PADONU-268846 format. One line per 3 residues: for each residue y, x, z of N, C-alpha, C. Coordinates in steps of 0.001 Angstrom, whole numbers. Layout:
<sites>
Y:X:Z:Y:X:Z:Y:X:Z  ...
</sites>
This chain:
<sites>
47263:156861:198344:47759:158187:197939:46739:159240:198350  46201:160011:197375:45126:160952:197674:45633:162266:198251  46964:162543:198111:47533:163729:198752:48549:163282:199806
48531:163933:200926:49480:163572:201972:49844:164818:202784  50980:164718:203458:51523:165862:204194:51305:165697:205693  50844:166752:206339:50678:166771:207795:51729:167718:208367
52557:167205:209237:53673:167968:209785:53197:169275:210421  53918:170358:210074:53678:171703:210603:52343:172317:210153  51616:171620:209277:50336:172148:208802:50304:172312:207283
50727:171276:206562:50737:171375:205108:50141:170164:204434  49847:170327:203144:49336:169221:202326:47808:169182:202337  47279:167961:202295:45825:167739:202227:45512:166784:201088
44259:166806:200654:43819:165763:199719:42713:164949:200382  42561:163712:199925:41597:162790:200535:41186:161771:199469  39912:161743:199103:39467:160764:198102:38012:160396:198363
37563:159315:197695:36194:158833:197847:35487:158789:196505  34208:159156:196506:33337:159000:195344:32014:158437:195857  31622:157279:195295:30385:156604:195727:30352:156385:197241
31493:155890:197757:31647:155552:199177:31535:156763:200111  31607:157956:199541:31593:159159:200366:32963:159816:200305  33503:160186:201472:34858:160713:201542:34850:162251:201478
35848:162772:200751:36015:164215:200626:37459:164572:200959  37631:165558:201819:38979:165993:202205:39070:167509:202129  40288:168000:202040:40512:169444:202022:41957:169772:202319
42219:170959:202818:43579:171402:203158:43478:172606:204079  44560:173168:204524:45931:172712:204262:46561:173620:203209  47511:173046:202401:48133:173775:201300:49653:173748:201439
50290:174767:200884:51742:174896:201022:52500:173815:200262  51991:173410:199099:52705:172433:198277:51774:171308:197844  52393:170226:197388:51625:169082:196898:50863:169452:195629
51490:170305:194790:50831:170734:193553:49522:171472:193830  49535:172296:194874:48301:173004:195255:47220:172020:195678  47615:171019:196474:46661:170010:196922:46087:169240:195727
46958:168912:194752:46503:168213:193547:45503:169054:192774  45820:170354:192639:44930:171236:191881:43564:171341:192561  43584:171550:193874:42321:171686:194604:41513:170392:194573
42223:169259:194603:41525:167970:194491:40878:167838:193117  41611:168244:192090:41077:168196:190723:39818:169051:190613  39874:170274:191141:38718:171168:191069:37523:170608:191835
37814:169997:192988:36733:169414:193797:36083:168234:193091  36905:167409:192457:36360:166259:191708:35514:166745:190532  36014:167784:189824:35260:168340:188701:33916:168903:189163
33954:169547:190319:32724:170122:190870:31708:169031:191208  32192:167924:191772:31304:166821:192151:30791:166053:190935  31670:165894:189928:31285:165134:188738:30440:165962:187771
30512:167294:187921:29740:168172:187044:28977:169196:187880  27970:168772:188586:27236:169681:189476:26549:170831:188747  26327:170669:187428:25681:171746:186668:26663:172839:186262
27944:172632:186595:28956:173655:186319:29618:173532:184973  29225:172555:184152:29826:172383:182824:31048:171468:182888  32050:171916:183593:33257:171100:183719:34178:171306:182523
35126:170406:182380:36085:170463:181276:36915:171737:181351  37127:172364:180204:37902:173606:180150:39385:173300:180335  40056:174141:181101:41490:173961:181326:42264:174462:180105
43381:173826:179806:44189:174255:178665:45059:175444:179064  45518:176184:178048:46376:177333:178319:47676:176884:178984  48202:175735:178552:49437:175208:179147:49257:174930:180633
48138:174309:181005:47873:174018:182419:47755:175303:183225  47035:176274:182665:46852:177552:183356:48189:178241:183593  49016:178281:182552:50322:178933:182663:51201:178246:183700
51205:176921:183690:52028:176177:184650:51578:176404:186090  50270:176492:186292:49753:176742:187642:50176:178127:188127  50127:179109:187238:50549:180462:187628:52050:180512:187886
52827:179813:187074:54273:179789:187285:54629:179142:188619  53862:178117:189002:54081:177485:190316:53917:178505:191429  52897:179349:191284:52647:180377:192300:53759:181418:192303
54183:181854:191116:55240:182862:191022:56545:182363:191620  56841:181094:191421:58087:180530:191950:58115:180599:193467  56943:180467:194091:56861:180498:195554:56767:181922:196096
56062:182783:195370:55692:184083:195938:56509:185266:195435  57101:185144:194232:57753:186308:193634:59272:186145:193602  59952:187199:193149:61407:187161:193059:61837:186218:191938
63077:185725:192031:63601:184818:191005:63633:185491:189640  63992:186766:189641:64071:187503:188385:62707:187554:187694  61665:187904:188429:60325:187999:187856:59839:186626:187397
60140:185599:188176:59753:184233:187810:60427:183814:186502  61734:184072:186375:62466:183689:185164:61953:184441:183940  61606:185721:184123:61053:186506:183019:59754:185874:182513
58923:185433:183448:57643:184825:183073:57819:183449:182451  58817:182693:182903:59105:181394:182284:59521:181604:180827  60360:182608:180594:60826:182923:179239:59646:183282:178334
58725:184113:178837:57561:184487:178037:56630:183304:177828  56466:182469:178870:55563:181320:178781:55991:180342:177690  57297:180215:177483:57791:179327:176418:57355:179833:175052
57363:181146:174867:56902:181733:173602:55391:181574:173451  54680:181769:174550:53221:181615:174508:52835:180182:174161  53602:179233:174686:53299:177816:174426:53427:177506:172937
54430:178113:172286:54585:177884:170852:53400:178451:170063  52719:179426:170642:51557:180031:169984:50272:179246:170225  50030:178917:171489:48716:178360:171838:48768:176967:172478
49933:176555:172964:50116:175198:173472:49024:174738:174408  48369:173649:174049:47330:173051:174903:45929:173425:174445  45825:174544:173755:44508:175048:173347:43674:175381:174587
42421:174931:174650:41567:175291:175798:41449:176811:175916  41456:177310:177130:41419:178763:177359:40199:179412:176717  39084:178688:176688:37857:179247:176129:37957:179467:174620
38928:178819:173974:39077:178943:172529:40120:179993:172124  40775:180588:173113:41752:181638:172832:41005:182969:172758  41045:183587:171604:40275:184807:171382:41148:186064:171506
40459:187199:171599:41161:188484:171647:41972:188694:170376  41425:188256:169240:42129:188401:167960:43438:187619:167953  43448:186436:168555:44658:185611:168621:45730:186301:169468
45307:186853:170599:46243:187553:171477:46787:188800:170784  45885:189540:170140:46283:190791:169492:47232:190519:168331  47004:189446:167589:47873:189094:166476:49291:188805:166972
49375:188071:168077:50689:187754:168662:51392:189029:169143  50661:189887:169847:51258:191114:170381:51661:192081:169263  50899:192086:168161:51258:192934:167022:52622:192529:166474
52845:191223:166383:54129:190733:165895:55254:191075:166872  54960:191010:168156:55962:191347:169176:56283:192836:169145  55270:193659:168874:55474:195118:168877:56361:195586:167733
56448:194784:166666:57321:195137:165550:58784:195142:165972  59120:194316:166950:60484:194277:167476:60661:195249:168644  59644:195265:169534:59722:196158:170700:58323:196418:171238
57875:197663:171132:56540:198022:171630:56461:197908:173142  57540:198289:173835:57528:198217:175301:57466:196765:175769  58156:195856:175060:58108:194428:175406:56710:193864:175171
56083:194311:174081:54718:193864:173794:53760:194306:174897  53920:195536:175386:53082:196034:176478:53297:195222:177750  54555:194875:178003:54874:194091:179201:54251:192697:179111
54348:192078:177930:53756:190744:177758:52235:190823:177859  51656:191898:177352:50198:192060:177463:49764:192083:178928  50532:192805:179735:50234:192882:181169:50338:191499:181818
51382:190753:181462:51585:189427:182055:50525:188434:181590  50106:188539:180334:49032:187675:179834:47720:187987:180551  47464:189263:180736:46245:189675:181441:46256:189128:182870
47414:189222:183520:47544:188702:184883:47324:187197:184918  47800:186492:183883:47638:185038:183809:46173:184655:183709  45432:185322:182820:44006:184995:182661:43200:185417:183886
43549:186548:184504:42848:186963:185724:43097:185988:186861  44308:185423:186892:44614:184366:187864:43675:183187:187653  43480:182812:186377:42581:181699:186066:41142:181984:186434
40702:183225:186200:39324:183606:186543:39121:183571:188058  40103:184083:188777:40021:184109:190237:39946:182699:190816  40696:181774:190190:40716:180387:190655:39603:179548:190029
38750:180205:189219:37632:179540:188545:38109:178444:187595  39243:178724:186936:39797:177780:185973:39413:178166:184544  39094:179433:184333:38607:179883:183030:37571:180974:183260
36824:181313:182206:35663:182175:182391:35871:183630:181988  36822:183884:181083:36970:185276:180649:38416:185593:180294  38683:186892:180164:40024:187380:179859:40038:187928:178430
40699:187221:177486:40718:187684:176085:41605:188905:175845  42358:189324:176871:43248:190483:176708:42469:191792:176854  41283:191721:177451:40467:192918:177669:40179:193618:176341
40391:194931:176319:40093:195708:175119:41294:195970:174234  42407:195259:174470:43612:195490:173673:44357:196695:174252  44588:197679:173423:45243:198906:173891:46764:198758:173910
47402:199585:174727:48867:199590:174788:49442:200100:173474  50649:199650:173178:51340:200089:171962:52153:201344:172268  52074:202303:171361:52815:203556:171544:54292:203349:171242
55119:203930:172045:56550:203910:171774:57197:205116:172430  58340:205492:171893:59043:206669:172398:59947:206263:173558  59651:206791:174710:60463:206478:175890:61795:207203:175826
62854:206451:176095:64178:207073:176141:64335:207812:177463  64881:209001:177370:65095:209787:178584:66174:209122:179441  65827:208862:180672:66756:208175:181567:67785:209162:182114
69054:208754:182047:70106:209611:182568:70152:209499:184091  69978:210618:184756:70040:210668:186211:71283:211454:186610  72251:210818:187239:73489:211522:187599:73249:212565:188686
74010:213627:188640:73945:214669:189669:74820:214251:190851  74649:214877:192014:75497:214553:193168:76991:214674:192861  77363:215697:192083:78771:215889:191731:79282:214741:190876
78485:214297:189922:78881:213174:189066:79015:211881:189876  78118:211700:190845:78214:210515:191701:79481:210584:192544  79812:211764:193036:81065:211938:193785:82269:211516:192946
82285:211945:191689:83398:211614:190799:83525:210108:190600  82400:209450:190426:82398:207996:190214:82902:207269:191463  82424:207678:192630:82831:207023:193877:84333:207201:194125
84862:208367:193765:86301:208609:193965:87155:207675:193119  86656:207285:191943:87406:206411:191049:87172:204922:191330  86246:204621:192223:85922:203222:192524:86938:202601:193485
87007:201284:193481:87857:200554:194423:87200:200585:195806  87960:200314:196885:87407:200418:198245:86096:199653:198445  86042:198405:197981:84814:197614:198146:83673:198238:197358
83972:198718:196177:82967:199353:195339:82476:200658:195952  83399:201407:196571:83026:202659:197239:82016:202396:198354  82279:201363:199136:81363:201018:200228:79982:200681:199681
79971:199884:198634:78711:199435:198034:77904:200624:197503  78579:201516:196775:77907:202682:196210:77432:203647:197300  78216:203776:198366:77828:204662:199468:76564:204149:200165
76493:202835:200366:75295:202252:200989:74079:202451:200093  74234:202231:198790:73121:202457:197859:72695:203930:197867  73687:204813:197903:73408:206242:197809:72662:206783:199013
73049:206339:200203:72458:206906:201416:71416:206005:202083  70900:205046:201311:69702:204306:201734:68612:204445:200676  69010:204818:199444:68107:204846:198290:67451:203476:198096
68209:202441:198393:67692:201075:198306:67853:200514:196901  67078:199494:196611:67267:198729:195383:68512:197856:195536  69118:197509:194407:70315:196682:194434:70056:195366:195168
68921:194726:194898:68610:193437:195518:68467:193567:197032  67969:194725:197498:67796:194931:198939:69148:195035:199646  70094:195719:199018:71427:195834:199610:72163:194503:199534
71985:193778:198438:72634:192471:198302:72185:191495:199388  70953:191622:199827:70406:190714:200843:70570:191245:202267  71133:192435:202407:71276:193056:203726:72200:192219:204617
71717:191877:205810:72501:191094:206768:72801:191940:208000  73810:191493:208744:74210:192251:209936:73099:192294:210983  72254:191292:211012:71149:191298:211976:70127:192394:211650
70185:192909:210404:69272:193973:209988:69829:195367:210282  71075:195429:210769:71720:196714:211062:71684:196967:212566  71032:198022:212964:70878:198373:214374:71740:199599:214681
72981:199328:215156:73897:200433:215446:73420:201257:216639  72761:200603:217583:72305:201284:218799:71292:202382:218464  70334:202050:217609:69301:203017:217238:69602:203722:215922
70786:203436:215374:71265:204121:214171:70300:203966:212993  69866:202738:212744:68984:202501:211608:69216:201088:211073  68771:200841:209874:68846:199501:209298:67505:199165:208674
67270:197870:208486:66007:197404:207922:66251:196782:206558  65520:197270:205581:65586:196727:204230:64338:195900:203963  64511:194827:203191:63386:193951:202856:63193:193914:201345
61946:193997:200939:61626:193967:199508:60468:193021:199243  60481:192408:198041:59360:191579:197613:58643:192223:196432  58878:193528:196240:58264:194234:195123:56875:194744:195518
56130:193891:196179:54800:194284:196643:53759:193325:196083  52512:193688:196198:51431:192844:195730:51431:191529:196494  51435:190423:195754:51457:189112:196378:52858:188619:196661
53867:189452:196399:55249:189019:196601:55646:188862:198057  54942:189538:198957:55277:189414:200377:56583:190131:200692  57387:189525:201543:58660:190124:201951:58362:191144:203049
58471:192406:202699:58056:193462:203625:59232:194352:204004  59287:194774:205270:60420:195576:205745:60135:197073:205762  61208:197852:205738:61120:199279:206028:62426:199697:206695
62328:200617:207629:63501:201061:208374:64038:202368:207807  65379:202448:207733:66051:203632:207190:67051:204145:208228  66995:205426:208493:67958:206045:209403:69334:206103:208732
70402:205869:209503:71759:205886:208958:72436:207219:209231  72758:207950:208155:73517:209199:208286:74982:208856:208550  75786:209868:208887:77175:209627:209324:77998:208830:208319
77901:209199:207000:78682:208501:205986:78344:207022:205934  77057:206724:206000:76601:205342:205959:77023:204591:207215  76867:205241:208354:77236:204632:209634:78728:204308:209684
79533:205204:209173:80984:205011:209175:81382:203780:208350  80772:203640:207170:81067:202504:206299:80665:201190:206958  79473:201141:207519:78966:199899:208100:79713:199514:209385
80093:200499:210184:80862:200197:211398:82229:199606:211050  82868:200186:210038:84177:199676:209625:84057:198256:209075  83026:198030:208254:82841:196697:207688:82472:195682:208771
81753:196134:209786:81366:195227:210871:82603:194767:211649  83539:195677:211866:84775:195320:212575:85617:194335:211766  85543:194455:210435:86360:193620:209555:85621:192374:209069
84415:192147:209562:83577:191067:209035:84122:189686:209395  83688:188695:208635:83923:187294:208975:82683:186808:209732  82830:186324:210960:81670:185933:211772:80735:184932:211094
81305:184063:210232:80455:183043:209607:79649:183590:208425  79958:184823:208000:79243:185438:206881:78176:186399:207409  76898:186095:207211:75834:186958:207762:75585:188220:206949
76073:188263:205705:75760:189385:204819:76751:190530:204968  76266:191728:204729:77124:192913:204743:78063:192883:203536  77537:192455:202393:78344:192336:201183:78309:190885:200682
79472:190270:200588:79564:188900:200094:80864:188755:199303  80963:187662:198556:82181:187429:197779:82377:185928:197558  83539:185608:197070:83883:184223:196725:83817:184113:195204
83048:183138:194702:82870:183028:193263:82776:181566:192833  82981:181350:191544:82921:180005:190988:81471:179619:190712  81045:178489:191254:79675:178023:191065:79641:176952:189970
78908:177231:188894:78768:176236:187824:77992:175017:188312  77051:175269:189215:76227:174179:189725:77049:173216:190572  77855:173757:191495:78646:172915:192400:80050:172615:191869
80439:173351:190783:81747:173168:190154:82896:173356:191146  82789:174412:191918:83845:174767:192862:83639:176212:193305  84617:176765:194015:84481:178115:194551:83652:178065:195840
82700:178960:195951:81887:179052:197160:81774:180507:197585  81349:180722:198811:81158:182067:199339:79661:182339:199474  79253:183512:199052:77837:183855:199144:77622:185343:198976
76386:185770:199164:76052:187195:199062:76153:187662:197624  76237:188968:197473:76233:189559:196138:74914:189221:195432  74992:189033:194139:73788:188836:193337:73664:189920:192269
74755:190170:191551:74723:191179:190500:76108:191809:190398  76196:193112:190690:77495:193796:190680:77544:194927:189657  76604:194921:188703:76494:196063:187787:77655:196177:186809
78437:195095:186627:79469:195086:185592:80563:196126:185833  80861:196436:187084:81966:197365:187339:81587:198822:187072  80281:199113:186964:79853:200503:186828:80338:201154:185530
80353:200416:184436:80790:200997:183173:82259:201413:183242  83084:200541:183858:84511:200835:183994:84739:202067:184860  84041:202129:186001:84215:203245:186927:83707:204548:186319
82588:204484:185612:82049:205695:184958:83015:206201:183890  83633:205282:183133:84610:205679:182112:85811:206368:182752  86279:205811:183867:87423:206411:184566:87095:207809:185076
85859:207980:185542:85438:209279:186085:84989:210255:184993  84921:209762:183740:84458:210569:182602:83037:211074:182832  82213:210143:183339:80795:210424:183579:79980:209463:182717
78892:209945:182148:78023:209086:181339:77586:207871:182159  77615:206720:181519:77301:205464:182212:75896:205479:182816  75791:205054:184050:74497:204863:184703:74565:203618:185575
73411:203091:185915:73351:201863:186718:72896:202191:188137  72911:201176:188983:72646:201384:190407:71282:202019:190664  70273:201617:189882:68922:202121:190146:68837:203630:189949
69758:204178:189150:69768:205630:188929:70104:206386:190210  70773:205713:191153:71077:206349:192435:69789:206618:193217  68800:205732:193078:67492:205946:193714:66814:207176:193105
66847:207262:191764:66236:208407:191077:66949:209702:191440  68274:209622:191496:69057:210816:191819:68746:211300:193229  68722:210371:194188:68419:210737:195570:67032:211314:195718
66060:210714:195006:64681:211220:195065:64612:212630:194475  65373:212872:193395:65397:214204:192776:66014:215228:193717  67065:214810:194424:67717:215696:195387:66733:216099:196479
66016:215121:197007:65038:215403:198063:63890:216264:197544  63475:216006:196308:62371:216771:195727:62754:218226:195509  64063:218492:195350:64517:219877:195146:64444:220696:196434
64269:219992:197567:64124:220681:198854:62639:220901:199126  62214:222138:199142:60793:222461:199297:60224:221996:200632  61084:221815:201628:60603:221419:202952:60368:219914:203061
60815:219150:202054:60627:217699:202075:59343:217346:201342  58432:216705:202034:57142:216362:201436:57234:215075:200623  56274:214880:199735:56230:213678:198909:56076:212403:199747
55221:212402:200779:55110:211201:201617:56433:210809:202279  57264:211797:202639:58564:211497:203249:59467:210763:202251  59467:211223:201012:60282:210582:199973:59768:209178:199690
58455:209034:199612:57851:207727:199346:58185:206726:200452  58227:207208:201697:58540:206335:202826:59947:205776:202720  60894:206622:202330:62280:206189:202188:62429:205214:201018
61741:205495:199926:61831:204632:198749:61065:203320:198922  60188:203277:199900:59409:202060:200117:58117:202040:199342  57608:203210:198947:56347:203318:198211:55229:203751:199157
54042:203278:198867:52895:203719:199643:52147:204837:198918  52207:204785:197574:51568:205814:196760:52576:206315:195738  52287:207463:195183:53216:208048:194210:53233:207261:192907
52148:206577:192585:52012:205940:191277:52369:204461:191266  52595:203878:192390:52826:202426:192409:53665:202013:193601  54304:200856:193465:55068:200295:194587:54425:198996:195072
53155:198769:194670:52494:197508:195001:52183:197372:196490  51844:198483:197122:51529:198411:198545:52761:198729:199365  52724:198475:200625:53896:198713:201469:53517:199383:202782
54523:199972:203387:54340:200645:204664:54718:199677:205767  53833:199427:206677:54075:198413:207709:55188:198811:208664  55257:200089:208999:56265:200515:209974:56777:201901:209627
58086:202056:209580:58705:203356:209338:59210:203893:210663  58759:205063:211026:59153:205624:212320:60387:206495:212174  60683:207281:213203:61865:208131:213194:61812:209244:212175
60698:209355:211420:60594:210417:210414:61671:210273:209345  62174:209068:209120:63201:208901:208089:64519:209516:208520  64712:209728:209817:65937:210379:210290:66020:211781:209698
64920:212504:209782:64860:213866:209253:65068:213858:207737  64417:212911:207059:64496:212843:205599:65896:212492:205123  66524:211483:205766:67852:211053:205330:68910:212110:205631
68724:212870:206707:69640:213979:206979:69499:215071:205917  68273:215274:205445:68044:216231:204364:68738:215758:203087  68664:214436:202828:69315:213871:201656:70812:214138:201710
71419:213888:202854:72862:214105:203005:73204:215585:202804  72428:216457:203454:72687:217896:203391:72546:218422:201964  71454:218059:201299:71195:218543:199945:72183:217943:198944
72601:216694:199164:73579:216045:198279:74888:216812:198280  75398:217108:199467:76656:217838:199577:76514:219284:199076  75358:219876:199342:75122:221264:198921:75123:221378:197400
74408:220464:196727:74323:220511:195275:75643:220148:194618  76367:219192:195217:77675:218812:194676:78642:219992:194763  78613:220692:195899:79482:221862:196092:79109:222982:195124
77805:223159:194915:77331:224193:193997:77778:223899:192570  77717:222631:192166:78178:222245:190827:79667:222521:190661  80423:222241:191703:81868:222445:191656:82191:223933:191506
81477:224790:192212:81679:226246:192094:81322:226759:190701  80243:226212:190147:79821:226619:188786:80896:226250:187766  81505:225066:187947:82550:224619:187022:83765:225535:187105
84111:225944:188322:85262:226830:188495:85042:228201:187901  83804:228683:188002:83474:229998:187446:83530:230011:185932  83147:228873:185330:83159:228801:183871:84555:228490:183334
</sites>
């Protein structure tokens, strides 16, 4: 067996050519060890560098292996879905034979249905070929030079503090808690779904959120100060918690895989929002709009700087979320208190305006 596992270290490869032994490691998975062994053999068998070209199918599968380990399940599934379509186009065609014209023809057809989807696939295709270039599996990127497709962006509805108040009032108790945590952490839905009691520090009045929305898919933390409303919700839930459940939010649901009811953390709770918004007579919005709304509230306060808002949202720069902040200090206490103050102030102001009219 040319690949083998070393406990606590990882996978290695080991083979002989002309009675000379070659080894390498350590790798996280057996597939990585196989790939590196293949590349090493190709290098030895073709010292002039004219090795066999990798097929598009092989390249895509290698990238998907990496995404499955490093990225979120959602992003991985999206790429698997696109890869199936790409396979129908190019299959096992060698990467060197895939031209810019072939890529552009495919994207043109995709843009007829959705220009934004075509742009997204273009980005993912570019990332796939750059992955191959970085790993020395292919020589060039045929996506280079293809321009983005123009499309009209729909204006995103951002609820006001008053509208959010109305929605929360019409929500059920469990839903109210969930929305309050989202509102006063400005967290992503996935971050709140994964929130565990070990991440909540009542003593220092802060909680830690983890995200994989960074370059390389690293799970990175950021600390958020807990304002009174948030603290009240979490303290009450902590008293009522089940000791065997580590998550702040969990439920009992039917598992198709296990064919029985099981208990686990929240995964997707967006379905109740349409019902609650209808009851409150507020235009439908989803959880992520709470992040936009909170950021808008903070931006309306002239004393709140852009870096303070970025720190709470988990951004390192205004234009991207690829990088992360290694440590969030007590500065978020000031920012989150501003969020609470401005939220209530704007909601009250809206209510007065309605009464006057």
